[in-house]
Steps between C-alpha positions, in 0.01 A plus 500: 500500500632852412567753779237738348239213503571434864437864584171539305337163574261409782420849624182687536384818331629737771841332500511509119419868493759573761765299295407677187537844662841403643606374163473847334865557585632147437234344258434129509669318209293244327665198330412291197384136578665257254536123517358477852722771657544876529773656287743767608443800285747785438344673192285807459186520709159664483360693791188350654292782647225493756225695314343609826806693605699550171807354677727219373503198723652226275724450195402254230751337264477615138600157378721474185464275206756270650309467820181428318683238296620326822138485629371370165779235500396389851141461385604302197710266711217442747229440230561130406472372859220738613291429183502129596429559871172333592211741523436390864844617594458828318163545674659450844765764434246747373288447818818548718565826325137609566535401865811711542338803334199462736734479803673826396195678357559803723864532405406472123225757540711744697772509235253514214339800650839675559624407154193568291324777699166320552322485835591207720145368490508478118847332515363232737228409244760457221723279715210275569431473124868416429467216746186385325679489170743233626215300672281510187756364258625244766155357478440548126794286385380201711149496320605612144328314216587442142293393194498160319276418195448221257508559122261339261765244394541389863821699582545635852617861511597673822650830603836490672635814670847574622664803657609751252834594655663809648275808550553866548244628758479884513256678735405869559525722800137549593425153664856372536467164677154404382574546130844346519363188673222476243782417259740309720246261649378353168846501353647273750168301551501394131868395517668804343786692640546873488666833562273752666552880479278725718480871433820676604275743700341229720740215555485442877223233502677300224818513707306356794340240275846372403570421859172310517607291191826417680325398820223307324756279323436611149792331308778737398446664159132421474406864572759781486444870575691779342452862560535791264336735255363423156842590357722317535339228720158447354606524142783256552261258663230492229756488214690198638477211252482259796174661624201320325224716636426844645224582740475877538270735679552875458468792266397473134821668377718240678282221362556637146878511570488131616335401176771689301774339704370145442366531144768281350445224757179380366471196743519726815159506671384848590226576765459882526260657751514873423324822594140577546275816487196323628137623484237486766142523368228622741133444391213676670352176637818423702489507877645852515659458847675184400586644156676793656695275739605255231593768253713675769670172596579417140629854439713566802610179671885479518504874402366401157825309435327182389484405136134396557389832650189657352628849424240596234149517657199544270161574656160521335408871477174473694696408817832669413479796738372293788776242446775760488383670819486168691823379346691804604361484854582134535856531367568800721388310807647154421820561307719715710865555419724323750218264604339307212700686232875454509775684315565438136795284426778753395577856433498432122155349526384791717600735211335276243163504686539871562560567132157359415336716759677808362365406159152457633521844656613649171206333317254649748397182678306539821679373814207369692753379757872545528742741327825520311760396765804714564790469257753412765360277767653500848487197733376236255310464171145563609212575253148559624216310338395698197161491322471671166185587292476683174801316345467449126497139375792583271716634781813309601362518854216283385683271264832426669576295807584753784546227765433724795217621726318668211166422343279673238126494503296560181133464405332273246144496367437142387629153548652483158691821558638372831633188325655719224662729754636208698659340190630827360853446642817318375499292822261218585602347831200527734161660544230543771122495435273628769128413448223285648351408165593138440461515122713810481773332703562245226404723211763770598768275649521285190549794272783671701846478350664382831665182616328524843156639558354542855126556555415662833844399647863570435838310542325171568730220376477120469846388416385237244350775270695664220673833585607730219382773276402589140640753255804687637450344841700195399505154358446163667317398818615358830324314778420132551517310168594821325821522707562136410485607127762769572751271683458178314521378143258251365539223247238254368604144511326241265485130587341261255313211643 
């Protein structure tokens, strides 16, 4: 175990915060986890900043191509044995990993809050979901089924699946542990090996997870964790000819770059879950009290830094004014900065979110709640929940993913217009429909260009269902058998009778 890991493990939230504050002078140094051990790192580092204070508390390796190559080589070496390891043994290790995460839930949540800026309560929810990812796939592989058929000429055909190989697993900064484990758990469950790269802005929980792998007895090289930015680390990882698949969650621009970097390796599997600019449709027959609550939760949870957040709200004109009034009152009372609303992840992201609000102000949008934040923040990257009306449908504020505590509200006059407005966006990740009309639920939901549609709920997940988006929101699906399709290759075997 590394010295840094010893210091940050098995402590509660108050102890973690105290350690983070003390580390402003001598930051904690994270280390790559390769071939079952932590590597001494002497290269350039990236500052990891506590968004709630704006102070550096850790330094993250910006791993070179050579360091990535060592991790990939370790995964390649581990693959033959791990791919042949019985499913029952893989399942036991997955459950041990889940048990250790559960035992250290408070430690993981504390560092996730410090590292990403989210409230501690929100971090606890995400750690529980990370634990669930391992438990789900530990069970799935024990009950997996294939298909067998007979041809007309009495030939038995059956599907045979085998692990694909070494994977690059790259996750974003908004839900660091949850989204990283959504990739790691199925990767090792289905017999693949991998190299995981968390966001350079939120690496602490991945560092803690490496210690869990070591303690759980995951064989060396099966899962390696390297830290660093997209360049050079991420690019070197996805371009490696040894890597046979890439599972990426993050921005659309990065997803496009991954496609460019891998275009000549036609056999490399790509699963890309990209950005969203998701609509919430409010019809007049909805339970207005519940509609306000759900729309607010979908808009402002995790400071709006969830790819599934409903940042475009469309309300039928007959109830528009009433909805806006109640929505503003509810958000004002329920989403207070420093309580349910955390700090945005970085100074750069603070400026990005602010730039959209400056643009909205220039275009004459009405700030029903919130304001343009100060240009130079002091004491952390805090942005108040902001509700905008009067924004043009052609505005970048309405069309581009802001990824912050900002929502727009616009009216519509008919169901067909609501569907058209919802679909009028390059993205197609998620949508929310709020109505009590059973026929409308299906009629509208089945016409929305979104990979996930929630009716009168939000962020409800069953891990067997497909997760992914349409249009610019990505390619591929993950979850249950869909994750099996990502991490395995299938051949059809024909046996004549």
